[in-house]
C-alpha positions as CSV (number, residue, x, y, z in Angstrom):
1,M,-86.3,61.7,-95.6
2,I,-85.3,61.9,-91.9
3,R,-88.3,64.1,-91.1
4,E,-90.6,61.7,-92.9
5,I,-89.2,58.7,-90.9
6,N,-89.6,60.6,-87.7
7,Q,-93.3,61.4,-88.5
8,K,-94.0,57.8,-89.3
9,I,-92.3,56.6,-86.1
10,N,-94.3,59.2,-84.1
11,A,-97.5,58.0,-85.7
12,I,-96.7,54.4,-84.8
13,N,-95.8,55.4,-81.2
14,K,-99.1,57.2,-80.9
15,K,-101.1,54.2,-82.1
16,I,-99.4,51.8,-79.6
17,G,-99.7,54.3,-76.8
18,V,-96.0,55.1,-76.3
19,N,-95.3,58.7,-75.4
20,V,-91.9,59.4,-77.0
21,T,-91.2,62.4,-79.2
22,L,-88.2,62.4,-81.4
23,P,-86.1,65.6,-81.6
24,K,-86.4,67.7,-84.8
25,D,-83.0,68.7,-86.2
26,D,-82.6,72.0,-87.9
27,N,-80.5,72.4,-91.1
28,E,-77.4,73.7,-89.1
29,S,-77.3,70.6,-86.9
30,L,-77.8,68.3,-89.9
31,R,-74.8,70.0,-91.6
32,K,-72.7,69.6,-88.4
33,H,-73.7,65.9,-88.2
34,A,-72.7,65.5,-91.9
35,K,-69.3,66.9,-91.3
36,I,-68.8,64.6,-88.3
37,N,-69.9,61.6,-90.4
38,G,-67.6,62.7,-93.2
39,T,-64.7,62.8,-90.8
40,V,-65.5,59.4,-89.4
41,A,-65.8,58.0,-93.0
42,T,-62.3,59.4,-93.9
43,V,-60.7,58.1,-90.7
44,L,-62.2,54.6,-91.3
45,L,-61.1,54.6,-94.9
46,G,-57.6,55.5,-93.9
47,A,-57.5,52.9,-91.2
48,G,-59.0,50.3,-93.5
49,I,-56.3,50.9,-96.1
50,I,-53.4,51.0,-93.6
51,F,-54.6,47.8,-91.7
52,N,-55.9,46.1,-94.9
53,S,-59.3,45.6,-93.2
54,K,-62.4,44.9,-95.3
55,G,-64.6,45.6,-92.2
56,L,-63.2,49.1,-91.8
57,L,-63.7,49.8,-95.5
58,V,-67.3,48.6,-95.3
59,L,-67.9,50.9,-92.2
60,S,-66.3,53.7,-94.1
61,A,-68.7,53.2,-97.0
62,L,-71.7,53.2,-94.7
63,A,-70.5,56.4,-93.0
64,G,-70.0,58.0,-96.4
65,I,-73.6,57.0,-97.4
66,G,-74.9,58.4,-94.2
67,T,-73.0,61.7,-94.9
68,Y,-74.6,61.9,-98.3
69,F,-78.1,61.5,-97.1
70,T,-77.6,63.8,-94.1
71,L,-76.3,66.6,-96.5
72,R,-79.1,65.9,-98.9
73,E,-81.7,66.3,-96.0
74,S,-80.1,69.5,-94.8
75,K,-80.4,71.1,-98.3
76,R,-84.0,70.0,-98.7
77,D,-85.8,73.0,-97.1
């Protein structure tokens, strides 16, 4: 999914004449990013519960979703 989005963005950049290339992450770096996202999600969840903050709970859910998709992408190849 991430690689497909990068390919589409690169194609759009090429059409409009922008010379920007996006980095290609390998599976090891994707797993590392997933661990970081998971840690952030856990901290936000804990802070959301302690401070009774709906905003932090929403951010925690978004970080958890990001973790899921990053792990899924790292296991794809």
